[in-house]
C-alpha positions as CSV (number, residue, x, y, z in Angstrom):
1,M,0.1,0.2,-0.3
2,D,1.3,3.5,-1.0
3,N,1.1,5.9,1.7
4,K,1.3,9.1,-0.5
5,I,-1.1,11.5,-2.1
6,T,-0.8,13.9,-4.8
7,I,-1.6,17.6,-4.0
8,E,-0.9,20.6,-5.7
9,I,0.6,24.2,-4.1
10,A,-0.5,27.3,-5.9
11,Y,1.1,30.9,-5.6
12,A,0.4,34.1,-7.9
13,T,2.5,37.4,-8.2
14,P,1.1,39.9,-10.7
15,E,4.1,38.8,-13.0
16,Q,4.0,34.9,-12.5
17,Q,1.8,32.0,-11.5
18,T,3.5,29.0,-9.8
19,L,1.4,25.5,-9.9
20,L,3.5,22.5,-8.6
21,E,1.8,19.3,-7.8
22,L,3.7,16.6,-6.1
23,D,3.5,13.8,-4.2
24,V,3.7,13.9,-0.1
25,P,3.4,11.7,2.5
26,A,-0.2,11.0,3.4
27,N,0.2,12.0,7.1
28,F,1.8,15.7,6.2
29,D,-0.1,18.8,7.1
30,V,-0.2,22.2,5.1
31,E,2.8,23.8,6.3
32,H,4.6,20.2,5.8
33,A,3.9,20.5,2.5
34,I,4.8,23.8,1.8
35,K,7.9,23.6,3.1
36,F,8.8,20.5,1.0
37,S,7.7,21.7,-2.4
38,G,10.6,24.0,-2.5
39,I,8.0,27.1,-3.1
40,L,9.7,28.9,-0.1
41,A,12.9,29.1,-1.7
42,K,11.9,30.1,-5.0
43,H,9.4,32.8,-3.7
44,S,11.6,34.5,-0.5
45,E,8.9,36.8,-0.4
46,I,6.5,34.5,1.3
47,D,6.7,34.2,5.0
48,L,4.1,31.8,7.0
49,A,4.0,33.3,9.9
50,N,2.1,36.8,7.8
51,N,0.8,34.8,4.4
52,K,-2.7,33.6,4.9
53,V,-3.2,29.9,3.3
54,G,-6.2,28.2,2.1
55,I,-7.0,25.1,0.3
56,W,-9.3,25.2,-2.6
57,S,-10.0,28.9,-1.6
58,R,-10.9,28.6,1.9
59,T,-8.6,29.5,4.5
60,C,-7.3,26.9,6.6
61,K,-4.5,26.9,9.8
62,L,-1.2,25.3,8.5
63,S,-1.7,22.5,11.0
64,Q,-4.8,21.6,8.6
65,G,-4.3,18.1,7.2
66,L,-4.9,17.2,3.4
67,V,-6.2,14.4,1.4
68,A,-5.5,13.6,-2.4
69,G,-6.5,16.2,-4.4
70,D,-6.0,19.0,-2.6
71,R,-4.6,22.1,-3.9
72,I,-2.6,24.2,-0.9
73,E,-3.2,28.1,-1.9
74,I,-0.8,30.6,-0.4
75,Y,-2.0,34.1,-0.6
76,R,-0.7,37.7,-0.8
77,P,-1.5,40.1,1.7
78,L,-4.1,42.8,0.7
79,I,-2.3,45.9,-0.9
80,A,-5.4,48.5,0.2
81,D,-8.0,47.5,3.1
82,P,-11.0,47.0,1.3
83,K,-13.7,48.6,3.0
84,E,-11.2,51.6,3.1
85,V,-11.8,51.6,-1.1
86,R,-15.5,51.4,-0.5
87,K,-15.4,53.5,1.5
88,R,-13.8,56.9,-0.4
89,R,-15.7,55.2,-3.4
90,A,-18.9,56.4,-1.8
91,E,-17.5,59.6,-0.3
92,K,-16.4,60.6,-4.2
93,A,-19.8,59.6,-5.5
94,I,-21.7,61.7,-3.0
95,E,-19.4,65.1,-4.0
96,E,-20.0,64.1,-7.1
97,G,-23.7,64.2,-6.7
98,R,-23.9,60.1,-8.0
99,A,-25.0,59.0,-5.1
100,D,-27.7,60.1,-2.4
101,K,-26.3,61.8,0.1
102,V,-29.1,60.5,3.2
103,T,-28.9,56.4,1.5
104,G,-26.1,56.7,-0.3
105,G,-27.8,54.5,-2.9
106,R,-28.0,56.3,-6.7
107,V,-29.8,59.7,-7.1
108,N,-32.9,58.7,-8.7
109,P,-32.6,61.0,-12.0
110,R,-36.4,61.8,-12.3
111,K,-36.3,63.0,-8.9
112,K,-33.1,65.4,-9.4
113,Q,-35.2,66.9,-12.5
114,A,-38.1,67.8,-10.2
115,E,-36.0,69.1,-7.6
């Protein structure tokens, strides 16, 4: 009986995508698989203490066990906080008159003509 499973490890930068397929022992967890893959040597910017990881788009802990067919994804940190970006976009829309100042929704063009 073979004690190995086949998994993938994925990491992408704006310039390059790395997708590795490898056979690992069945008792490996996410952290062991990442270290075993050699991807940390290829992408020195990866820091497992800071980068989040996931399996098939669902974040998980480094101690998560693996099953055959799993794809481990290493996520880059966000450049901007999505909430702050939405807030700034909404404020700009209000300033430009594209949004209702009270509700934040779109301005009703018929209502605006009546005023």
